[in-house]
N, C-alpha and C positions, 0 to 999 in steps of 0.2 A: 231680441232674444238670443240670436246667434252670438252677439257681442258678449252678453251676460254668460252664455254657456262657455265661450272661449276663455273668458276671464276665470270662471269657476274651474274649468279643466286645467288651465295654466296653474292656478293656485294649488289644486290637488296634486298635480304632478310635481310641482316644486316641493310640496311637503313630503310627497312620497320619495323624491330624490333625497331630501334631507334625512329621512328615515333610513334609506339605503346606505348613505354615507355614515350615518351614526352606527349602523350595524357593522359596517366595515371596520370602524374604529374599535368596535367590541370584538373584532376577530370572528364575526359571524359571516357566513357567505350568504349573500342575497341573490335574488333572481328577479327577472321581469315579472314572473308570476306573483311574487310578493307585492310588487307595485300595483299590479292589476287588482289584487285582493284589497288593497287599501282604497282604490278608487271605488270598488264595489261597495265597501263598507260605507263610503260617503254617500252612497245612494245612486250611483250611476253605473253605466256599463260601457266599457271601451274594448276595442279589439286588441289582443295581445299576441305576442309571438310573431307570426308571419304577417301581421297587419301593416298598414301604411305607417310610415315614420312621421313624427312630428318633432320639430326642432327643439322644443323644450322638454321632450321626454328623454329620460336618461338612456344612453346607448350602452348596452351590455355586450361583452364579448361572447361569441358563439362558443360551444363546447369544444370544437376543434376547428382550427383554421386550415386553409389549404396549405399553408406553409408547414403545418404540423404533419400533414400527410399520414396521419394515424390517429390513434385514440389517446386521449388524456382524460383523467378523472379528477374532478374537483371535490372539495369538502362539501358536505351537506350543511345547509343553514339551520338555524333554530327551528324546531318543529312548531313552536307556538310562541313567536316573538311578541313581547309586550309593546303596545303602541305608546309612544310618548304622548303627553297630554295634548300637545299642539296638533297631533294627528288623530285624535279621538273623533268619533262621528259627531256632527253638529246636531242640535235638537231639531233643526228645520232643514232637512236635506234639500239641496237644489234639484229641481226636477230636470232630468236629462232624458231626452228621447232615445229610444233604442235604435242604434244604427244598423245598417244591413251587415250581417256577419261577413267577415273576410275569410275566404278559405285559407286554412293553415296546412301547409304540406306536412305529411307525416315524417317524423324524424327517421333518419337512416338507421336501420337496425345495427346494434353493436355487433362486432365480429364474433362469430361463434368460438367458444373456448374449446380448444382441442384437448382431448383426453390422452394422457400418456400412459394410462394403466393398461397393461396387457391382461393380467388376471389377478383377482383378489384371492389371496390364500388364507387370510385371517382377518376377521372383523368381529370383534367381541366387545360388547359393552357390559358384560357380566350380568345380563338379565336371565341367563340360564342357571345351571347349578353344577356344583361339584358332586357328582353322584357317587364317587368313591373318595377315598382319602385324598387322592391326587388328581384324578381325571375330571375333565370338565365336559358337560353336555350342553351344546348351544341351544339358545332359545330361537323362536321363529325370527327370521331376518338376519340372524348372526351366521357367519361363515367360518368354518374350520376345515381347511383342506389339509389334514394332518392331525396332530394331536396337541392339546394344551393341558398343562399339568402344573401343580405346585411343586417346587423343588423339594421341600421338606415335609409338607403336610401341615406345618404349623402356621402357615400364612392365614390371616384372618379374612374370611369371606363373609361380608354382610353389606346390606344397603347398596346392592349392585356395585360393589367395589371390592378390591383386594388390597389389604394392607400388608406390607412386608416390613419386618422388624430388623432387617440387616443380617449380618452374618452369612449364613448359608441359604437364607430364604430368597424366594423370587418366583417368577412365572416363566416357564419354558414353552416355546412353540417349536415343534419339529415338523417341517413341511413334508407332505406325502411325497412330493416330487423332489428328487435330490438336485439341489441348485448348485452344488459344488462339483467341479471337475478336477479330480485329483486333489491338489492343494490350492486350487484356483477358483475363486468365485467369479464366474463368467456371466452371471445373470444380473441384469439391472434390477434393483429392489428398492421399495419404499417402505420404511419402518415408521410407525406412528404410535404415540401413546398420549392418553389424557392422564396427567399425573400431577400430584402435589406432594409437598413435604409431609411426612407422617410422624415426625418427632424431632426432638433436638439431638444434636450431635452428628458430626460428620467425620469419617475416617478417610485417610488417603486412599484414593482409587475406588471409593464407594461408587457403584455403577448404577446408572439409570436405565440405559439400553446397551446391550452388547450383542453383536450379530456375527456369526460364522467365525469368530475368533479374531477378526481384524478391524471391526467397526465399533466405535464406542462413543457414549455420551456419559461422562462421569465427573466426579469431583477430583481435582488434581491433588489436593492436600486437605488436612484437617482444619486449616485456618481460612480457607477460601470457600465461601458459600456460592460462588459463581462457577458453574460447571464448565468443562471444556469438551469439545467434540473432535473426533479425528479418526485416523486409520493408522495401522501399523502392520508390519509383516514379520512373522516369526523367523522365516528363513532368510539367509543372507540375500541382500545387503542390509536387512534389519531396519527398514524405514519406519519412522514414527513421526507423523505430521499431525499437528493439532492446532486449534484456535480456541479462544475464549468466547463463550456465549455472551450475548448482549445483556442478559438479565438473569438473576438467580431464579430457581424454581420456587413458585409461590407456596406459601404455607396455608392460605385460607381460600384458595380458588384453584381449579384445575387449569393447568397449562397444556396447550397442544404442542407436542414436539414431533417434528417430521424430519427424517433423514433419508436423502435420496442418493443411492450409490449407483454409479455408472462406470462399468469397465470401459477402458479406452482401447483403440486399435493398436496403440504402441505398447501394449502390455501393462499399462498402468491403470489407474482408477481415479475418479473424482467423487467428492462427497459434498453435497450442498445440504444446508440445514435451514428449516423454518421454525421459528418459535412464535406461537400465536399468530400464524399466518404471515409473519414477516421474514423475508429472506435474510439470513445472517450475511454480513458483508464479506466474510472470508470463506471462500470455497477451498476445500482441502484436496490436494492432489498428491499421489505417490507415483513414482515412475515405474514401479514394478510390483505386480501382485504376487504374493507368495505366502505360504504358511497358514492357510486356513485350517482351523482346528476341527470343526464339526458342522454338520448341516443343521444348525439350530439358531434360534433367536431367544435371548433372555431379557426379560423386563425386571429390573431391580437387582440384577446380579451379572457376573461376568461369565461368558461362555467357557473360557479356558480355566480360570482359577476356581470359580464357584464358591468363593468365600468373601467376595467383595460386595455383599449385599448392602443396600441403602435403605434408610427408613422412609418409605414412600407409601402413597395410596394411589392405586390405579383405578380409573373409571372406564378405561377402554384401551384396547391394544389392536393394532392392525399391521398386516404385512401384505404387500402387493408386488407383483413383478411389473416391470415398466418397459416402455419402448424408447423413452428419453427421460431426461431429468424432470422430476415432478414439479408441478406448480400447484397453487392452492386448489384449483378445480379438480385435482386428482386425489385429494385427501378423502379417505373413507370415514374418518372420525370428524365430528364437528369442530371446526376451527374458527376463531373469530377473524373478521376482516382486519387486515393489517392497518394500523394507524401509525404512520411514520413518526409523528410528533410525540407519540407516547410509547406504543408497544415496541417499535424497533429500537428506540434508544433506552427505554425503561428508565428515563431520567426526568426529574422535575425541572420546571423553569425554562421551557424551550421557546418562549416568545419574548420579544423585546423591540426596542427602537431600531431604526435602520443603522447598519454598520458600514463604515467606509472601508474600501479595500486598502490594505496596508501590509507591510512585511512583518510587523509586530502589532499585536492587539492585546490590550490589557484585559484581564478577566478576574482580577482580585475581587473576592466577595460574590462572584456570580454563582448561581446554581449550576449543577452539572449540565443540564439541558441547554442552558444559555451559552455555556462554554462551547458545546458542540456546535450550536448555531453560529457562534462567532468564528469557529474554525474555518467555515466555508469562505470567509472573507479575507483570509491570510493569503498573500501572494508572494512570488519570488522577486528578488531584485533582478535587474536585467542581466547581471553577471551570472547569477544562479540559473537563470533561464537559458542563457547561451551555453553554460556549462552542461546542463542536462541534455540539451539538443545534440551534443557530440555523441553521446551513447557509448562509444568505445574509447577507453584510455589505456595506455600501456604503462606498466610498472617495470623499471629496470633496476633490479638489485645487483649492484656491481661495486666491488671495493675489496677491502682487506679480507673479508670472509671468503671471497672467491678463491683466494690462494691458500686458504687454511682448511678448506673442506669442512667449514663450520657454518652454522646458522647465526650464532652469536659468538663474538670474542669480546675481551674485556679490557682492552687498552694497554696490555702488557706487550703487545706484539710490535716490534720495531717497524718503521716505515720501509725498511729494506725487504720486507716480505711481500710488498706489493710490487710485482715485477712481471707485467704482461709482456708477451712477445709482440703484441700490437694492440691498438685500440681502434676500432673501425665503426664509429657511430653512424657513418653514412650507410653502412650495410644495415644497421639497426633500423634506421628511418625508412629505407627503401622497402624492407620487408613489412614493416608496420603500416606504412602508407598504402601499399597495394592491397592490404587486407582490411582496410576500413577504419584504422585507428586515426584519431584526430589530434590527440595529445600524447606526449610521452613524459613520464615523471622519472627523473633520475634520483637514485639514493645518493645524495651528496655526502651525508654523514650518518653512519649507523651508530648503534649503541656503544661501540668501542671508541668512537671519536675520531677515526681517520677521515680526513677531508680530501675530496677529489679535486680541489683546486688550490693554488698556492696562496693560502690565506696569510694575511699579515699578522695574524693573532695567535698562531700555533705552529710549532715545529712538526707536529704530527700530521703531515699532509703529503700530498703527492710530490711536493717540491723536494723532499728528502728521500725519495724512493729511487731505486736504480732506473726505473722507467724515465725519470726526469734527468738524473745526472748523467746517464750513459749517452744521452742524445742532446745535451745542452751545448750551446755555442760558447765562445770565449767569454762572454759576459755572464754566463750562468743561466741563460734563458733557453728553454726548450719549447719551440713553437707548438709541438705536438704533446707536450707533457701535461698541459692543463686539460684534464678529461672533461670538465664542465664546459670549457670553451669549445672543444671539439663537438661535444654533444649539442650545444646551442647552435653552432654554425651549421651542423648537419641538419638539424631540425628546420632551421630557416631555409636552407637550400631545397628542402623537400616539402615545404608548405605545411609543416607540423607545428603545433603549439608546444611549449615546454612547461614543465612543472618541476619543482624541487622538493624532495623528501629531506627533511632535516630532523634527526632524532634529538629530542630534548635531553635524553640520557647521554652520558659521556664518560666512559670508563677511563679514558686516557687522562682526563682532567681531575681524577680523584687523587687526593693527597697520598703519597707513598707511605705505607705503614712499615713499622719496624720489622725487618726480616722478610719483607714481601719483595717479589721481583719488581723491578722499576717500571712504573707506569710511564707512558710516553708523552704526557702533556705537561701542563704548567700548574697543576695542583689547585684548580679553581673550584671544582665540583664539590659541594658540601664541605667547604673548608672553614665554615663558621664565620666568614667575613661579614662585617656590618655593611649596611647600605651607605652609599655616599653619592655625592653629586657626580654624575658622569655625562659627558657629551658623546652622542652617537652621530657620526663616527668618531672614535677616539684616534687621533692621528698619532703615528708612531715614527721612530727614526727613519729617515729616508722616504717618508710618505709625501708624494707629490700631489696629493688631491687637494683641491680647494673647494669644498662643498658649499653651496649657497645656503643661506639661512633657512629657506623653506624646506630644505632636505636634511636638516639636522634637528636633533632633539636633545634636550637636557633633562635628566630625571635622576631619581634616587635608585641605585641598583647595587647589589652585591657583586663580588668578583665574577661569578659564573654567569649571571644574567647579563652583565656588561659584555662579557666575551661572546655569549650567544647572540646578542643583538648586533654586535659588530660584524660577526660572520653573516648574519642575515642581511645587514646593510650592504656588504660586498656583493652578495648574490643578487640583491634586488636593484642595485645601481650599476652593475658592470656587465650584465648579460642580457640586456634588452627586456622586452615585455615578458612577463611570467604569468601563465594562465592559472596555475594552482600551486599553493604552498601546502605541504603535507606534514603535519606535526603528529608523530606517533605517540600513543599513550603508554606504550610499554616502557618499563623501567626495571632492569634487572638488579639495580643497586638500591632500590628504595628501602628495603628492610634494614640495611646496614648504614646507608649514607642518605641522610635526609637533606634534600636540596629543594628549596622553594623555587617554583617556576613563576616568574612574573608575566604570566600569559597575557594579561590585559595590556601590558606594555609591548609585548611582541605583536599582538594584533594591531595595536595603534600604529606601530612602526610599519607593518605591512600596508595598512590603509593609507598611511602618509606617502609611502614611496611607490606603491603600485595599487591604486584604489580599485582597479578592475579585477584584481586577483582574487580568486576564491580561496578561503582558508579552510582546509579540510581536516576531517576526522576529529582531532583534538582542537577544534576551531569552530567559529560561529556560522560558517556558510554551508558546510557539507558534513554529514555524519557517517560514521562507520555503520554498515548495515547490520552488524551484530554477529557476523560469522565470517570465518576466513575460508569458507567453501562456497561462496557465492550467495545470491539472494535466496531466501528461504521462506518468506511470508507469502501467504496466498493473496493478501492485500497489503500493498506498500503505500503508506501515507507520507506526505511531505510536510504536513503541518503537525506540530507537536506542542505539548504543554510543558511549561517550565515554572519553577519557583525561584524568584530572586529579582535582581535588578537587570532589565534587558540591556541597559547601556553598558554593562560590564562585559557583555558578549560571552559569558561563561556558560555556554549551553551544555557542554559536557558535564559540568558540575551541577547545573540547575535542572537537568531533565527530570520531569515527574514520571519516573518509571525506570525500567532497565532497558538498555540498548539491545539486549539479547531477547527481550520478550516477544513472543510471536504475535501478541495482540497490540504491540506498540502502535499508537496512532488510531486505534479503534475508538468508537464512540465512548465506550465505557472507560477506556484507559485515558482518553484525552479529557473527559469530563471530571475525572478524579472522584467518582462516586464512592469508591472503596477506600479513599484516603482519609486519615484523620485531619481535623481542621488545620493543624500546624504544617501539614504537607500538601494542602490544596494548592493548585497552580495559581500563579499570579499573572502570567502572560503566555500568549501563544506566538509562535514564530515559525517561519518557513525553514525547514532543515532537511533537505532531501538526502537520499541514501546513495552511498557508493559501495558497491559490492566487490571487495578485493579477493582475488583468488589467484593461485600460481599455476602455471602450466605444468609444473613439476611438483613432486611432494614437498620439496623445500623451496625457500625463497631465493637462496643463492645457488648458483650452478654447482653441480657435483657430477663428476664423470659416472659415478655409480647409479645415477638416476636417468641416464640416457634412454634406458628401456622403459621408463615409467612416465614418459611424457603423455599428457592427456590427449586422447584421440580427437580428431576434428569433430566427430559426432558429439562427443562430450562437450567440447567447446561451443558447439552450436546450441546444445541444450542449455548451457550456462548463459549464452547470449539471450535466448528466448525467455529464460526465467529471470534475468536481471534487467536488461534493456526493455524486455517485454513486460516487466512488472514495475515500471516507474522508478528504475534505478539506473545508475551508470555502472557498466562493467569495467572494473580496473583489473586487467589481466597482467600478471607478472610474467615477463619473459627474460630470464637472467642471462646476460652475456657470459661466455666462458673465459678461460684463462688466455685464450688467443685474442680476446677483445671482440669477439663476434657472437652473434646469436647462433647457437649450436644447430647442426644440420637436422637432428630429430625434431627440434622445436620449429624450425622453418618449414619442414615438410608438412607438419600438422597445421601450422598457421596458414599456409597457402591453401590447403584443402578446406580449412574452416572459412577462409575468405571467399573461396569459390562457392561454398554451400550458402553463405549469407547472400552473395550476389544472385545466385540461382533462385533463391527463395524470395528475395525482397527487392528485386530491381524492377519487375514488371507489375505495376499495380493494374489490376484488371477492371477496376471500377472508376472510370474517368469520364463516362458519358455525361453530357449536359442533362440536368434534371429539369423538373417541371416548374421550378421557381428559383429565384436568386437565393432564398434561404436554404434550399437543398443543394444548390450549386456550391455553397460554402463548404459542404462536407466532402466534396470530391475535387477541390481546387488545389490540394496539396499544401495548403497553408493552415496550420492549426489555430492561427490567431483570428481567422474568420470562422464563425461558428453558427450553429443552430441551437435553439432552445425550445422546449415544449410550450413555453408561455409564461407570462408574468406570474411569479410566485408559485408556479407548478413545480413539483419535485419528481414527477413521473411523466412518462409519455413515450410515444413511439414515432419513428420516422421510417418511411419506406423509400428505398433507393432502387432505381431500375436500370437495366441495361438493354439496349436494342437486340443484342444477341446473347445467347446463353453463356454463362460464365461458370467454369469449373474451378473450384478453389478449395483449399484446406487450411488457410490462415486468414483470420480477420485481425486487422490492426486498427485500434481505436485510439483517439487522442482527445483529451479535454483541452480547452483553452485555459491553461492554468494561470494566465495573466488575469483571469477573473476568479481564481481560486480552484482548489481541488475539492470537488463536491460529490461526484457520483460514487455511490456505495455498492451498487449491484446493477448488472446489465445482462441482457441476453440478446442473441442474434438468431433470427429465424429466416428460413428460405422458403420462398413461394413454390408450391408443388404444381404439377401439371394440371391438377383439378382446381386450382385456385386457392386451396387451403394453405395454411402456413405450418411449417415444422420447425420447432426449435432445434438448432444445431450446435449452439455454444452458449455457455454462461461464464460470467466472471464477476469478481468483486470490484474493488476500487480500480479506477483507470489511471488518473494522473496524467503525466506528460505522454505516456505511451503504454498501451496494453496489447500484447500479442495473444490471440486466442487460437491455439491449434484445435483442429477438429477433423472429423472424418471427411474425406473428399466428397464435395457436394456440387451439384450442377443446378443452376437456376437462372432466371432472368430478373429476379428482384430479391432484395434482402430487407428485413425489417430489424431495426435496432430498437430495443425497448429498454428504457431507463426505468428500472424497477424501484430504486430508492436513491435519494440524494439528500445531502445535508441542507441544501438550499437550491434555488432555481439553477439547474445545471446548464453548462455551455459546452456542447459537444463540438469539437473542432475539426475532426477528420474521421472518415471511414474509408478503409482501404481493404481490398481483397487480393490475396496472393495464392499461387499454387506452388507448394514446395515439392519439387520433383522426387 
């Protein structure tokens, strides 16, 4: 009998396991309880959960392992799964004796959710009545601490909802307590609405929610049904920061919108948004609060203008004051539980087969959700990874424009105008090195075409300047005249990497027109020449080079492209390793002189001669961040969508979107949900951001700007907003006519370097943790990582310190060698009573995310991954105190 029972039980569990795996394939989540149910249906009883183990019973993972050191939530399985025929009950069940029950320990209670609501000022679901034309009287259970009214009286109130028809219509709430101090909203607030579209037609700036004059949720223009949310300030410096929502407002069901406004200690403010319970990936921040219009919140119109009404139906509105950024447990109106695979993305087709990690992933024909899913598996090349790890790169704009007091010149200027008193790249490097810069990029040729080394291919170079000729020896050679050589030698001596900026535009090479002042080049640019077979390098008279075959290339090229590639060849073969080549996209001559750029051939030449070099901006490895004032997105993504052939490396041309778009890289943008079929992306690729900004108003030195050098505190803010938001900061520091970095620039750079060292040298979270999985987060190596669990996209991890830590900066890093995946994250500090208080939130992380916060003291921090595109890999958690 025991043998028969064992066989029967073995068979039942084998069939139960088969059902479990079958449901896994169907993307349903199973549990041990499901298997127990199957055995009971077969006519027996077994102990489940905490019972003794049997080798042939399927082993299921616990809800949270010790390595997680926190809570993670899984998907619920099918509520009524259908049994396959082979698992149906038999007509003659095998008798099974009832075993002695095994005690099952009660599961640990889930951590209590902390409320961040200070006071509910408004909670109305329109169950009351408008007792006058405008005024509203609440029903039992509704809260109005102030007054609620229609804006015009024409708003339609029926069926416990209010319909606004646009124009001047809307609903206004005026709090009884004045929340505004002067022109400053100093009170944290939560704004909520249950809303759906109420009719066709959208006008630019039609507003869904507007509060106190500076907070908005509105439509950006008449052609875009996806709203944007953001903040702005009416008073100088007139900030306006926004992001695009993940999904449009529904037309046939109410959406829950929640906006959480938090003033920050530095005088700025942050805004986080939930849609249907899902935290939007981009948090909005402005550095200075100013220009609040009035103490009011409007639903369906704008507080300031009052004629930006949208066609909407409201089923509920709410306003609360807060103690910290709101989370779903704080919502006063009913909101659905967030489902990241559907609600967060708002995109179809989010499931598919396993995806291998790769630098480029094809997505042609995929649904938007599948494209977003695949984006999590795009990774950087080793060169891109090492480039991003540098963080700080210097730009050195130096050349003809330095001596003309211009930003752009056009190739008419003779080489005699380049005449420095001295050139001191060693001073450049020493200043940059001591202040944290790892690479320096020299502008070798700007748009006018003057070249800072003695090129064989043009007379418009330093070789024909007084700087060269006045100091040349009897053979005509000036050891100090080659600015590029001095630059490279100084960098090598100081342990710096080098990069070269080479402008594709070239005014000196334009053909001289009748009656026009003489241009200084050889008339190659836009001269109409046909392509012909060219070997690079093209040897010239007196050329003593003997290039090996592996370092030459023969191709079809016109006159200018042949010239450009020969100059590139000189730079990439005569000056040692080059870390970065920077091709500018600006062209001041494009409207009048049409010159085709053979960029594919340029890229191929760089790859052939310096395969580890990253090609930047107008290139396949690094992109322009989209602004010349530093990083500006709340979430900076490194994976982007393109349409075209990835082997051509034409990312600038193939980008599915606009490089200046604030939502670039977001789930909706990368999925192409709003694009017509002919513009849908065909591939994804890693293309990280470089944020270029000048320490002065201009890019080239000008004496008149010595008093306008950016302060160290401004540079520090740029650092945190760029390096601290998954970008590299490319800071331009232009040498002056004496060939040195100017004193005002050096003073602020030294202060800036001191500020960065003071803030980010001493990581306070280094104590050994309770498990190797947690130690990976404090070992200083972002390539070792912690994950919440197989296929989990959310989860928490707790890190402890034996002594109290006081900090005001959190630095998080993903292991991006496994992809950039995390969309939103929060950090909480354990309080003296054992509860947890959220102290910081952020959107995307990527290589590095710096999270400034109010000074906090604790012995433990909890990092919560709130949403991710796939199973996330957190690489590092560091805590710092910025004095």
